C-alpha positions as CSV (number, residue, x, y, z in Angstrom):
1,M,68.3,114.5,79.6
2,T,67.1,112.4,82.4
3,A,64.8,114.1,84.7
4,G,66.4,115.0,88.2
5,R,69.8,114.4,87.0
6,P,72.2,117.5,86.7
7,D,73.3,118.8,83.6
8,G,77.0,119.9,82.8
9,R,76.1,123.8,83.0
10,T,74.5,123.2,86.2
11,V,77.6,121.3,88.0
12,A,80.3,123.6,86.4
13,L,78.3,126.8,87.9
14,A,78.4,124.9,91.1
15,A,82.2,124.3,90.9
16,I,82.9,127.6,90.0
17,L,81.1,128.7,93.2
18,L,82.9,126.3,95.3
19,V,86.4,127.7,94.2
20,A,85.0,131.5,94.6
21,V,84.2,130.8,98.4
22,G,86.9,128.4,99.0
23,P,90.0,129.8,101.3
24,S,93.2,130.8,99.8
25,G,96.7,131.4,101.2
26,R,100.4,131.3,99.9
27,Q,101.7,128.3,98.6
28,A,103.7,126.0,100.9
29,V,105.6,122.9,100.4
30,G,103.8,119.9,100.5
31,Q,102.9,116.6,99.2
32,S,100.2,114.2,98.4
33,V,99.4,112.0,101.8
34,A,98.0,108.5,101.1
35,P,96.5,108.9,97.6
36,N,93.6,106.8,96.6
37,R,95.0,103.7,95.0
38,A,93.1,104.5,92.1
39,T,95.2,107.4,91.2
40,A,98.1,105.1,90.5
41,Y,96.6,103.2,87.6
42,L,93.8,105.5,86.1
43,F,93.8,108.8,84.0
44,P,91.7,111.6,84.3
45,T,90.3,110.6,80.9
46,D,89.8,106.8,81.1
47,V,87.7,106.7,84.1
48,K,83.7,106.4,84.1
49,D,82.7,104.6,87.4
50,A,82.3,105.0,90.8
51,R,86.2,105.3,91.0
52,A,86.1,108.6,89.3
53,V,85.3,110.6,92.5
54,W,88.9,109.8,93.5
55,V,90.3,110.7,89.9
56,N,88.2,113.1,88.2
57,P,84.9,113.7,89.3
58,A,83.6,114.6,85.8
59,G,84.0,110.8,84.8
60,L,80.9,109.9,87.3
61,A,78.5,111.4,84.6
62,V,80.4,110.0,81.5
63,A,78.2,107.0,81.6
64,R,74.6,107.0,83.0
65,E,75.0,103.9,85.1
66,A,75.1,102.8,89.0
67,S,78.2,101.2,90.3
68,I,79.6,100.0,93.4
69,Y,83.4,99.0,93.9
70,A,85.8,97.7,96.7
71,E,89.5,97.9,96.8
72,V,92.2,96.6,99.3
73,G,95.8,97.3,99.1
74,V,98.9,95.8,100.6
75,G,102.5,97.2,101.2
76,E,105.4,95.1,100.5
77,P,103.3,92.2,99.3
78,G,104.6,88.8,100.6
79,A,105.1,87.2,104.1
80,E,105.8,90.4,105.6
81,G,103.1,92.4,103.7
82,R,100.8,94.8,105.6
83,L,97.4,96.0,104.9
84,R,97.6,99.9,103.9
85,Q,94.7,100.9,102.7
86,I,90.6,99.7,102.2
87,N,88.6,102.0,100.1
88,A,85.2,101.6,98.4
89,G,82.4,103.6,96.9
90,F,79.5,104.2,94.7
91,N,78.0,106.3,92.0
92,S,74.5,106.6,90.7
93,R,74.3,108.9,87.6
94,G,76.7,111.6,88.7
95,L,76.0,111.3,92.8
96,A,78.7,109.3,94.2
97,L,80.4,108.7,97.8
98,G,84.0,107.0,98.3
99,Y,85.4,106.1,101.3
100,Q,89.2,105.5,102.1
101,R,90.8,103.9,105.0
102,D,94.7,104.3,105.5
103,I,97.0,102.4,107.9
104,L,100.4,104.5,107.4
105,A,103.7,103.1,108.3
106,D,104.0,105.1,111.4
107,G,100.9,103.7,113.2
108,E,98.8,106.4,112.4
109,R,95.3,105.9,111.0
110,G,93.9,108.3,108.4
111,T,90.1,108.4,107.0
112,T,88.8,110.3,103.8
113,L,85.4,110.6,102.7
114,R,84.5,112.2,99.2
115,L,80.8,113.6,98.2
116,G,80.9,113.9,94.4
117,L,78.3,115.5,92.0
118,A,78.5,115.6,88.2
119,G,76.4,116.2,85.2
120,G,77.1,115.6,81.3
121,T,75.6,116.4,77.8
122,G,76.9,115.7,74.6
123,G,80.4,114.6,74.8
124,F,81.1,117.3,77.7
125,A,80.9,116.4,81.5
126,A,81.8,118.4,84.5
127,G,81.6,117.6,88.4
128,F,83.3,118.3,91.7
129,D,83.8,116.6,95.0
130,V,84.2,117.8,98.5
131,A,86.5,115.7,100.8
132,R,86.9,115.3,104.4
133,Y,89.9,114.1,105.9
134,S,90.2,113.0,109.5
135,G,92.0,110.3,111.4
136,T,95.4,110.8,113.5
137,G,96.0,114.7,113.8
138,T,93.9,115.4,111.1
139,N,90.7,117.5,110.5
140,A,90.4,119.2,107.2
141,T,88.2,119.8,104.2
142,G,89.3,119.9,100.7
143,W,87.5,120.6,97.0
144,D,88.4,119.2,93.6
145,I,86.6,120.2,90.3
146,G,87.1,118.4,86.9
147,T,85.8,118.4,83.3
148,S,86.1,116.0,80.5
149,Y,85.3,116.2,76.9
150,A,85.2,113.9,74.2
151,P,84.9,115.4,70.7
152,G,84.4,112.0,69.0
153,Q,85.3,108.0,69.6
154,A,89.1,108.6,69.3
155,F,89.9,111.5,71.8
156,N,89.2,112.4,75.3
157,F,90.6,115.3,77.0
158,G,90.2,116.3,80.7
159,L,91.1,118.6,83.1
160,V,91.2,118.7,87.2
161,A,92.0,120.7,89.7
162,T,92.7,119.3,92.8
163,N,93.4,120.2,96.5
164,I,91.5,123.5,96.3
165,G,91.6,125.1,99.6
166,Q,95.0,123.5,100.1
167,P,93.6,121.2,103.3
168,I,96.7,120.6,105.7
169,V,96.7,116.8,106.2
170,R,98.6,115.2,108.9
171,G,100.9,118.6,109.2
172,L,101.2,119.0,105.3
173,K,99.6,121.3,103.1
174,Q,98.2,119.7,100.1
175,R,98.8,122.1,97.1
176,L,96.6,123.2,94.5
177,T,97.6,120.9,91.5
178,F,96.2,121.1,87.9
179,V,96.1,117.8,86.1
180,P,95.3,117.8,82.4
181,G,95.0,114.5,80.6
182,L,94.6,113.0,77.3
183,T,93.3,109.5,76.0
184,W,93.4,108.3,72.5
185,R,92.0,105.3,71.4
186,L,93.4,103.6,68.6
187,G,91.5,102.1,65.4
188,P,87.8,101.5,64.7
189,V,87.5,99.2,67.4
190,P,88.5,101.1,70.8
191,T,90.3,97.8,72.2
192,V,94.0,100.0,72.7
193,A,94.1,103.1,74.2
194,V,97.1,105.4,75.1
195,S,96.6,108.0,77.8
196,A,98.9,110.6,79.3
197,D,98.6,113.3,82.4
198,A,100.6,115.6,83.9
199,R,100.6,117.2,87.5
200,I,101.2,120.9,87.6
201,T,101.3,123.3,90.8
202,P,101.5,127.1,90.3
203,D,105.3,127.1,90.3
204,S,106.4,124.0,88.4
205,V,105.3,120.6,86.7
206,E,105.5,118.2,89.6
207,S,105.3,114.8,87.6
208,M,103.9,113.0,84.5
209,A,102.2,109.6,83.5
210,F,102.1,107.7,80.5
211,G,99.9,104.5,80.0
212,V,98.7,102.2,77.5
213,T,95.6,99.8,78.1
214,W,94.4,96.8,76.0
215,R,91.0,95.4,76.2
216,T,89.4,92.3,74.1
217,N,86.2,93.1,72.3
218,S,83.7,93.0,74.9
219,S,80.9,91.9,72.2
220,S,82.9,88.7,71.2
221,A,84.5,87.7,74.3
222,K,82.2,85.8,77.4
223,W,84.9,86.8,79.8
224,P,86.5,90.4,78.7
225,I,90.2,91.0,79.7
226,E,92.0,94.0,80.0
227,V,95.5,94.5,80.5
228,I,97.1,98.0,81.7
229,G,100.4,99.6,82.0
230,R,101.7,102.9,83.5
231,V,104.9,104.9,83.8
232,D,105.1,107.6,86.2
233,T,107.9,110.1,85.7
234,D,109.5,113.4,87.2
235,N,109.6,116.5,85.0
236,Q,112.9,115.5,83.7
237,F,111.2,112.0,82.3
238,R,113.1,110.2,84.9
239,R,111.1,106.9,86.1
240,G,109.4,107.2,89.3
241,A,107.5,104.3,89.4
242,L,105.6,101.2,87.0
243,N,102.4,100.2,87.6
244,L,100.9,97.0,86.0
245,G,97.3,95.7,86.0
246,F,94.7,92.9,84.6
247,S,91.4,92.5,85.1
248,I,88.6,90.2,83.7
249,G,85.1,91.1,83.3
250,G,83.2,93.4,81.5
251,Q,80.6,95.7,83.6
252,N,81.3,93.3,86.5
253,R,84.8,92.8,86.8
254,I,87.7,91.7,89.2
255,G,91.5,93.1,88.9
256,A,94.6,93.3,90.4
257,I,97.2,96.0,90.3
258,A,100.9,95.8,91.0
259,S,103.6,99.0,91.4
260,S,107.3,98.9,91.8
261,P,109.7,101.7,92.5
262,G,111.5,103.5,89.5
263,D,114.2,101.0,89.5
264,A,111.8,98.2,88.8
265,S,113.4,95.9,91.4
266,Q,110.5,94.6,93.5
267,I,106.8,95.1,93.8
268,D,106.3,97.4,96.8
269,Y,102.7,97.7,96.7
270,S,99.7,95.5,95.3
271,S,95.9,95.8,95.4
272,I,93.0,93.9,94.2
273,Y,89.6,95.3,93.6
274,G,86.0,94.5,92.3
275,L,83.5,96.6,90.6
276,L,79.8,96.2,89.7
277,T,77.9,98.3,87.1
278,R,74.4,98.5,85.9
279,G,72.5,100.5,83.2
280,L,75.6,101.4,81.4
281,S,74.9,103.9,78.6
282,T,77.3,106.6,77.4
283,T,76.7,110.3,77.5
284,G,76.8,111.9,73.7
285,R,79.0,110.5,71.7
286,R,81.5,109.0,74.0
C-alpha cells in the first residue's frame, strides 16, 4: 500500500461513521434533480477515474492514478439546443473533487460540489463523498458511500448508497437510494463487457439499467476506440431512455454521448467529454 494512501478498512469505517451521524427522517416522494451526466452512461462497476465521484466513490481507488476530466451537456441538440450542464473534476489516488453547474429549463441555476475519498486493497475498494448543493433556492448537503469488489478479471460487483441524509434540493427531497451493480467482462481479453444496475429505495425498485461496452485492445491499437450502449427501464422493464456513446483514445480520450427518450424518436440530450489520466495501475487483481 502506498504511504499516506487510505486503505479500504479506513475508508469503510469513515463511511459508516458518516451514516451514523447523518440526519434521518421519514421518507417523502422525491426525485433526482439535474443528475450528473456521467450517471447516464457509466455503471457503479465500470468507472475508475475522476468521474467515479458522481457514480460510485469506490471507483476512485480502483486504479492508482491521477485523472482530470471535463464534460459539457446540451439539451435538445441542434439549432435550438441549449447548454444544460458543465461538469469537471479530478482524482489523485483516491482523493477527488467534482464540480457541476446546471442551467435548468425554468431559468434556475444549480451548483453541486463533491469531495470524495476512497481506498482499496486486493480486489476490494470503498469510498464516500460529501455533496454540497447550492444555487437558486438551494442550500443542502448529502452523502454517498460505495464499495467495489473484483474477485477476478471477469466480474466486478458494486454497491452504492446515495442521498444519505436525504437533502432537499430545489424543494424536492432526494430519497435514500441503493444502487447494486455488476459488470461481466467476456473472454480472455476484456474487450467486451456487459453491465447492469438497479436503483432501489426502501419501499420499491425505481429503475434498472443494462449496458454493453466494446473496446479495441489498447495494446494493439494506436488509437483505441470504445462504443457503449445503455438502456434504462422502469421496474416493469419498460424502456425509459437509450444512451449511445463513442470515444477514442486510451488513458487520454475524448468522447461523445447521445441520449433519447424511451421511444427513441429523437436525441434529446448530448454531451462531449475529455479525460486525461496518468500513472494508471490497477488495485489487486483488477
